C-alpha positions in Angstrom: -0.2 0.1 0.0 1.4 3.5 -1.0 1.9 5.9 1.8 0.1 9.1 1.5 2.0 12.4 0.4 3.6 14.6 2.9 3.1 17.8 1.0 0.3 18.1 -1.3 -0.8 21.3 -3.5 -3.9 21.4 -5.1 -4.8 24.3 -7.3 -3.0 26.6 -5.5 -2.6 30.2 -7.0 -0.8 33.3 -5.5 -1.8 36.9 -6.5 -0.4 40.0 -5.0 -2.4 43.6 -5.2 -0.6 46.0 -7.1 -3.2 49.0 -6.9 -6.5 48.9 -5.8 -8.0 47.4 -9.1 -4.8 45.5 -10.0 -3.4 42.2 -8.9 0.1 40.6 -10.0 -0.8 36.9 -10.5 2.6 35.0 -9.4 1.4 31.1 -9.5 -1.7 29.9 -11.0 -3.0 26.6 -10.4 -0.3 24.6 -9.2 -0.9 21.2 -8.0 1.6 18.5 -6.9 2.5 15.6 -4.8 5.6 14.9 -2.6 6.0 11.6 -0.9 8.4 11.1 1.9 12.1 10.3 1.6 11.5 11.9 -2.2 14.3 14.4 -3.5 12.1 17.0 -5.6 13.4 19.9 -7.7 11.6 22.9 -8.6 13.3 24.7 -11.6 12.1 27.6 -14.0 13.8 30.8 -15.0 14.1 33.9 -12.4 11.0 35.4 -11.6 8.8 32.3 -12.7 7.6 31.6 -9.0 9.8 29.0 -7.6 10.4 30.7 -4.3 7.0 31.7 -3.9 5.9 28.2 -4.2 8.5 27.1 -1.8 7.3 29.2 0.8 3.7 28.1 0.2 4.5 24.3 0.6 6.4 25.2 3.7 3.6 27.4 5.2 6.0 30.8 5.5 3.2 32.3 3.2 -0.6 31.6 2.5 -2.0 31.0 -1.0 -4.6 33.2 -2.3 -6.7 30.1 -3.4 -6.3 26.5 -3.4 -5.0 24.4 -0.6 -1.5 23.3 0.6 -1.6 20.2 2.8 1.6 19.5 5.2 1.6 16.5 7.3 -2.0 16.2 6.7 -2.6 19.6 8.0 -4.6 21.8 5.6 -2.2 25.1 6.1 -5.4 27.5 5.1 -6.9 26.5 8.5 -3.9 27.5 10.6 -2.9 30.7 11.8 0.9 31.8 11.9 1.7 30.5 15.0 0.1 27.3 14.3 2.2 27.0 11.0 5.2 27.7 13.1 4.4 24.9 15.6 3.6 22.5 12.9 7.2 23.2 11.1 8.8 23.0 14.7 11.4 20.4 14.6 9.7 18.7 11.6 10.7 21.0 9.1 14.3 22.2 7.9 15.2 25.2 5.8 18.6 26.0 3.8 18.8 29.2 1.9 21.1 31.0 -0.4 22.4 33.7 1.7 23.0 31.1 4.9 21.3 33.3 7.4 23.5 32.5 10.1 23.4 34.7 13.4 26.6 36.6 12.9 26.9 37.0 17.1 26.9 33.5 17.5 29.8 30.8 16.8 28.9 27.9 14.3 28.3 25.8 17.5 25.7 28.2 19.1 24.0 28.7 15.6 23.6 24.6 15.0 22.4 24.4 18.7 19.6 27.3 17.9 16.5 25.2 16.5 17.2 22.5 19.3 17.2 25.5 22.0 13.8 26.8 20.2 12.1 23.9 20.7 10.1 24.2 23.9 8.6 20.8 24.0 12.1 19.3 23.7 13.3 17.3 26.9 17.1 17.6 26.1 19.3 19.0 28.4 22.0 21.9 27.5 24.8 19.5 27.3 22.6 16.9 25.1 22.0 19.9 22.8 25.4 20.8 22.5 26.6 17.3 22.0 24.1 17.1 19.1 25.2 20.1 17.7 28.8 19.3 17.9 28.2 15.9 16.1 26.2 17.7 13.3 29.1 20.1 12.6 31.6 17.1 12.8 29.2 15.6 10.2 29.5 18.4 7.6 33.5 18.6 8.3 33.6 21.5 10.7 35.0 19.9 13.9 37.8 22.3 14.1 35.9 25.4 13.4 32.9 25.1 16.0 33.9 28.3 18.0 34.5 30.6 14.8 31.6 32.7 14.2 30.3 33.0 10.4 32.3 36.2 9.8 35.4 34.1 10.5 34.3 31.2 7.9 34.3 31.1 4.4 31.3 31.0 2.1 31.2 27.2 1.7 32.1 26.8 5.2 29.0 28.9 6.4 26.7 26.8 4.1 28.0 23.7 5.8 27.0 25.3 9.2 23.6 25.9 7.9 23.4 22.3 6.6 24.2 21.1 9.9 21.7 23.5 11.8 18.8 22.4 9.1 19.5 18.6 9.8 20.5 18.7 13.5 16.5 18.3 14.2 16.3 15.4 11.9 13.4 16.9 10.0 11.1 15.3 8.0 11.3 17.7 5.1 14.0 20.1 4.3 13.3 23.1 2.0 16.3 24.5 0.1 16.1 27.5 -1.5 19.1 27.8 -4.4 21.5 26.5 -1.6 24.4 26.7 -3.9 23.5 30.4 -5.1 26.3 32.3 -3.5 29.1 29.7 -3.9 31.5 29.0 -6.6 30.9 26.1 -8.9 33.5 23.7 -6.9 32.1 24.8 -3.4 28.4 24.5 -4.7 29.3 20.8 -5.7 30.8 19.8 -2.5 27.7 21.4 -0.6 25.3 19.6 -3.3 27.2 16.2 -2.8 27.1 16.9 1.3 23.4 17.9 0.9 22.3 14.5 -0.8 24.5 12.5 1.6 22.5 14.3 4.5 19.2 14.0 3.1 19.7 10.0 2.2 21.4 9.2 5.4 18.5 10.5 7.4 15.6 9.7 4.8 14.8 13.3 5.0 12.2 14.6 2.1 14.0 17.3 0.2 12.3 20.0 -1.7 14.7 22.4 -3.6 14.3 25.4 -5.8 17.0 25.7 -8.2 17.6 27.2 -11.7 20.7 24.8 -12.3 19.3 22.0 -14.7 22.0 19.9 -13.7 21.3 20.0 -10.1 17.6 19.4 -10.7 18.7 16.2 -12.5 20.1 14.8 -9.3 16.8 14.9 -7.6 14.1 12.0 -8.1 11.2 14.2 -9.2 11.5 17.9 -11.1 8.7 20.4 -11.6 9.4 23.1 -14.0 7.7 26.6 -13.6 7.3 29.3 -16.3 5.3 32.2 -15.8 3.7 30.9 -12.5 2.4 27.6 -14.1 3.7 24.2 -14.0 4.6 23.2 -17.3 5.5 19.8 -16.9 6.9 17.7 -14.2 9.5 15.0 -15.4 9.5 11.4 -14.8 11.7 10.3 -11.8 15.1 9.6 -13.0 16.9 6.6 -11.9 19.6 7.6 -9.0 
C-alpha cells in the first residue's frame, strides 16, 4: 500500500495586489504531490515563482486560493503561530544567503533550533553534543567556535546544513543552496546535502535554476510564468 503524500498542493494560486483594482499573478493553479523520502527539484527561470511556491509549501506564506497540505494539515486552516508550531522540529531550511546569526559561534548557530523547541526534553549539554556531532558530520569539527564572519561561504553553508539537519527534520526546504558559492564549493555542498538527505531519509524540496543540480533529484517540477509546465518522470538514481 502506497503511503499518503507528505506535501500536497491542490490548485494553488498566489496573487499580490499592485493597485486598488490590479493584482499581479505569481502562481496559477499549481497541483503536486511529494512523498516521504523523495528528493524534488522545482526549476524555472528567474521570476517564474519558484521561491514563492517553496514558501507556500513550507507554510511561510499563504495561498490566495487552493490548498496546501503539510503533514496531513490544511495550512489555510492554521494561523501563523500554528504553522510555525507545525514546522517546529519537523521542517528544516537552507537558504542561498545562509541566514546565520553573526553574533553566535558555529556551534551556537546549530544549537539554536534545538533550543527553540520548547517541547524538547533535551538538556543543554545534550543539545551541545548533538550540535557538535552535526558540525562534525559536515566536516567542521575544528571550526565550531568560529563566528560566521570567520568562515568562508562554503563553511557558512555547511553550518547552515548542520543547523537544518540537527533536528532530524521530516522535510528540508532548500532555496538555491549553492547560489552564493563558486562552482567547486557548490558541488561539495550539493554532495553533502544529498548525503545527509539519504542518511536521515529526509524529504528534500529544492528550488534551483541549475538543471544539472535538478537532475540529481528523483522528481522535477518546472515553472514558467507561474504555471507548472511539466513534471519530469523520476530519474534513476
